[in-house]
SEZAVEX-996850 format. One record per residue (C-alpha): residue number from 1; z, y, x. Coordinates in steps of 0.02 Angstrom, whole numbers. Layout:
BEGIN
    i      zz      yy      xx
  NUM       Z       Y       X
...
***
This chain:
BEGIN
    i      zz      yy      xx
    1   -2053   -1034      77
    2   -2151   -1185     142
    3   -2157   -1234     325
    4   -2261   -1366     414
    5   -2422   -1408     504
    6   -2579   -1350     416
    7   -2730   -1452     367
    8   -2894   -1386     296
    9   -2895   -1328     116
   10   -2916   -1463     -15
   11   -3013   -1427    -173
   12   -3060   -1492    -344
   13   -3224   -1445    -427
   14   -3184   -1353    -588
   15   -3221   -1180    -660
   16   -3164   -1102    -547
   17   -3131   -1217    -399
   18   -2947   -1266    -385
   19   -2879   -1249    -208
   20   -2729   -1328    -123
   21   -2651   -1287      45
   22   -2588   -1443     137
   23   -2436   -1384     234
   24   -2320   -1517     302
   25   -2295   -1646     164
   26   -2341   -1525      24
   27   -2508   -1485     -56
   28   -2474   -1310    -121
   29   -2581   -1249    -268
   30   -2658   -1083    -215
   31   -2749   -1017    -368
   32   -2586    -956    -443
   33   -2558    -847    -289
   34   -2709    -736    -327
   35   -2657    -554    -345
   36   -2491    -586    -258
   37   -2427    -539     -85
   38   -2450    -692      25
   39   -2379    -710     201
   40   -2423    -837     334
   41   -2324    -838     496
   42   -2375    -938     650
   43   -2217   -1018     722
   44   -2292   -1047     893
   45   -2322   -1236     893
   46   -2488   -1329     879
   47   -2496   -1517     858
   48   -2649   -1627     886
   49   -2699   -1701     718
   50   -2738   -1869     798
   51   -2607   -1908     931
   52   -2476   -1780     870
   53   -2441   -1712    1044
   54   -2393   -1529    1057
   55   -2531   -1423    1132
   56   -2561   -1242    1180
   57   -2742   -1240    1121
   58   -2838   -1346     997
   59   -3016   -1410    1014
   60   -3141   -1466     882
   61   -3030   -1394     744
   62   -2863   -1478     776
   63   -2875   -1596     924
   64   -2799   -1594    1098
   65   -2920   -1592    1245
   66   -2905   -1779    1286
   67   -2937   -1828    1104
   68   -3083   -1706    1093
   69   -3158   -1794    1244
   70   -3130   -1973    1185
   71   -3145   -1978     995
   72   -3314   -2011     914
   73   -3275   -1884     777
   74   -3273   -1748     911
   75   -3434   -1802     998
   76   -3588   -1689    1003
   77   -3683   -1810     890
   78   -3569   -1763     744
   79   -3643   -1588     749
   80   -3817   -1652     794
   81   -3830   -1827     717
   82   -4010   -1843     777
   83   -3931   -1863     950
   84   -3838   -2021     898
   85   -3818   -2138    1046
   86   -3739   -2287     958
   87   -3894   -2394     994
   88   -3868   -2362    1181
   89   -3696   -2441    1175
   90   -3612   -2277    1223
   91   -3525   -2232    1059
   92   -3347   -2177    1097
   93   -3277   -2278     950
   94   -3403   -2407     886
   95   -3293   -2466     742
   96   -3262   -2287     684
   97   -3449   -2256     695
   98   -3489   -2407     587
   99   -3371   -2346     452
  100   -3417   -2161     452
  101   -3596   -2151     514
  102   -3680   -2310     454
  103   -3660   -2270     270
  104   -3772   -2175     146
  105   -3790   -1989     180
  106   -3862   -1853      70
  107   -3982   -1717     126
  108   -3963   -1567      11
  109   -4015   -1389     -22
  110   -3875   -1263     -47
  111   -3859   -1079     -86
  112   -3720   -1010      24
  113   -3770    -846     106
  114   -3947    -892      55
  115   -4048   -1051      52
  116   -3998   -1185     178
  117   -4020   -1370     209
  118   -3872   -1481     250
  119   -3815   -1661     265
  120   -3655   -1750     218
  121   -3587   -1922     183
  122   -3620   -1965       1
  123   -3433   -1985     -25
  124   -3406   -1802      29
  125   -3497   -1727    -120
  126   -3450   -1599    -185
  127   -3314   -1564     -55
  128   -3440   -1520      80
  129   -3526   -1393     -32
  130   -3362   -1310     -78
  131   -3308   -1303     105
  132   -3468   -1208     145
  133   -3445   -1085       2
  134   -3603   -1142     -88
  135   -3630   -1070    -262
  136   -3771   -1195    -297
  137   -3817   -1363    -224
  138   -3951   -1494    -254
  139   -3962   -1666    -174
  140   -4141   -1703    -120
  141   -4136   -1861     -12
  142   -4024   -2011       9
  143   -4038   -2093     181
  144   -3959   -2252     246
  145   -3858   -2180     390
  146   -3806   -2021     479
  147   -3936   -2037     617
  148   -4080   -2036     493
  149   -4003   -1892     397
  150   -4006   -1795     560
  151   -4189   -1834     587
  152   -4229   -1775     410
  153   -4129   -1616     436
  154   -4225   -1578     596
  155   -4387   -1586     497
  156   -4316   -1480     357
  157   -4238   -1344     465
  158   -4408   -1301     535
  159   -4441   -1232     359
  160   -4270   -1176     297
  161   -4107   -1118     380
  162   -3972   -1245     420
  163   -3831   -1120     450
  164   -3722   -1012     337
  165   -3692    -829     376
  166   -3506    -836     339
  167   -3486    -648     335
  168   -3624    -630     205
  169   -3552    -778     107
  170   -3384    -688      96
  171   -3457    -521      42
  172   -3502    -577    -132
  173   -3577    -702    -251
  174   -3752    -752    -195
  175   -3890    -729    -323
  176   -3946    -890    -403
  177   -4098    -973    -327
  178   -4228   -1085    -410
  179   -4178   -1239    -310
  180   -4295   -1357    -401
  181   -4442   -1247    -356
  182   -4382   -1230    -176
  183   -4364   -1419    -163
  184   -4539   -1450    -231
  185   -4615   -1322    -113
  186   -4530   -1404      37
  187   -4582   -1580     -16
  188   -4764   -1525     -16
  189   -4749   -1455     160
  190   -4653   -1596     244
  191   -4742   -1699     376
  192   -4634   -1846     424
  193   -4635   -1903     606
  194   -4677   -2085     641
  195   -4497   -2137     669
  196   -4458   -2088     489
  197   -4625   -2134     411
  198   -4608   -2313     471
  199   -4428   -2331     414
  200   -4374   -2379     240
  201   -4233   -2255     260
  202   -4273   -2110     143
  203   -4253   -2106     -46
  204   -4313   -1950    -137
  205   -4188   -1900    -272
  206   -4292   -1837    -417
  207   -4168   -1843    -561
  208   -4027   -1736    -490
  209   -3953   -1582    -571
  210   -3912   -1419    -484
  211   -3724   -1406    -464
  212   -3658   -1230    -492
  213   -3492   -1182    -412
  214   -3378   -1038    -458
  215   -3239    -982    -340
  216   -3070    -903    -379
  217   -3105    -727    -317
  218   -3036    -567    -394
  219   -3141    -455    -282
  220   -3246    -470    -125
  221   -3223    -362      30
  222   -3352    -228      74
  223   -3320    -263     259
  224   -3271    -435     321
  225   -3137    -431     456
  226   -3067    -595     521
  227   -2881    -610     558
  228   -2822    -688     722
  229   -2654    -764     684
  230   -2622    -809     866
  231   -2625    -624     912
  232   -2534    -554     761
  233   -2421    -705     730
  234   -2401    -648     549
  235   -2528    -608     414
  236   -2474    -530     251
  237   -2570    -451     109
  238   -2632    -467     -69
  239   -2730    -628     -93
  240   -2892    -576    -177
  241   -2988    -739    -170
  242   -3024    -909     -96
  243   -3199    -965     -48
  244   -3256   -1102      68
  245   -3112   -1127     190
  246   -3066    -942     187
  247   -2922    -847     110
  248   -2981    -672      64
  249   -2847    -538      81
  250   -2855    -353      44
  251   -2863    -316     232
  252   -2958    -465     304
  253   -3002    -649     292
  254   -2923    -805     367
  255   -3012    -968     406
  256   -2885   -1104     366
  257   -2989   -1243     442
  258   -2976   -1159     612
  259   -2786   -1173     598
  260   -2780   -1362     578
  261   -2623   -1425     666
  262   -2541   -1253     676
  263   -2358   -1244     625
  264   -2350   -1111     490
  265   -2227   -1041     365
  266   -2302    -986     199
  267   -2227    -885      58
  268   -2284    -772     -84
  269   -2196    -646    -195
***
């Protein structure tokens, strides 16, 4: 048995992806648990991942309310980087912003529950793709900061989805898409607004390869039912797969990222 506060699943790109569950001080390898009875029990405590105070409810996937209101990583511009307000002098944490936002970002196409566009820090590849459950991914632009990646994504999402249907993603392996062809079609259609056309901020990535990702899944569910560990307190069943940030059981799925900071006991037969 392992007991401790959870963090989001860690992963290593291999065939298939290797997953690890950070629980307390341990990073528990999960692939070897496939086909076994796995039990997670919520022990009742939640701890803010930033200030470590005990809380009754978490915000922004693991933070207490005060931290969610004061940390730059919890601000609305993280979800919508085109709304960056650093230049106005109102960034919650300017030094944090310089380190995390004013670095190269990648705009990519991915095949999750279908074709989507996304952005991530260059250092987060391929982790971001795995977290989304992508089976294919292709970098298409490198931009100089998060703000400009958001502007590019706004242009792109007028032509292609920017969200993943998580239920569809968990129902099976998406059919392969011709990402090179999709990229070339989009490049022909793009009309850059002046604030991007005048900036030397966008580099088209022509010589990238499509990254294919295989997940450790024995079988996919016909119907996707999400567990609520706060209501049931204990989840137990045969672990059939791991994809994105989800554990797939024989009777439902569990989003581990949503349990960041939760005090959990974990054991398998």
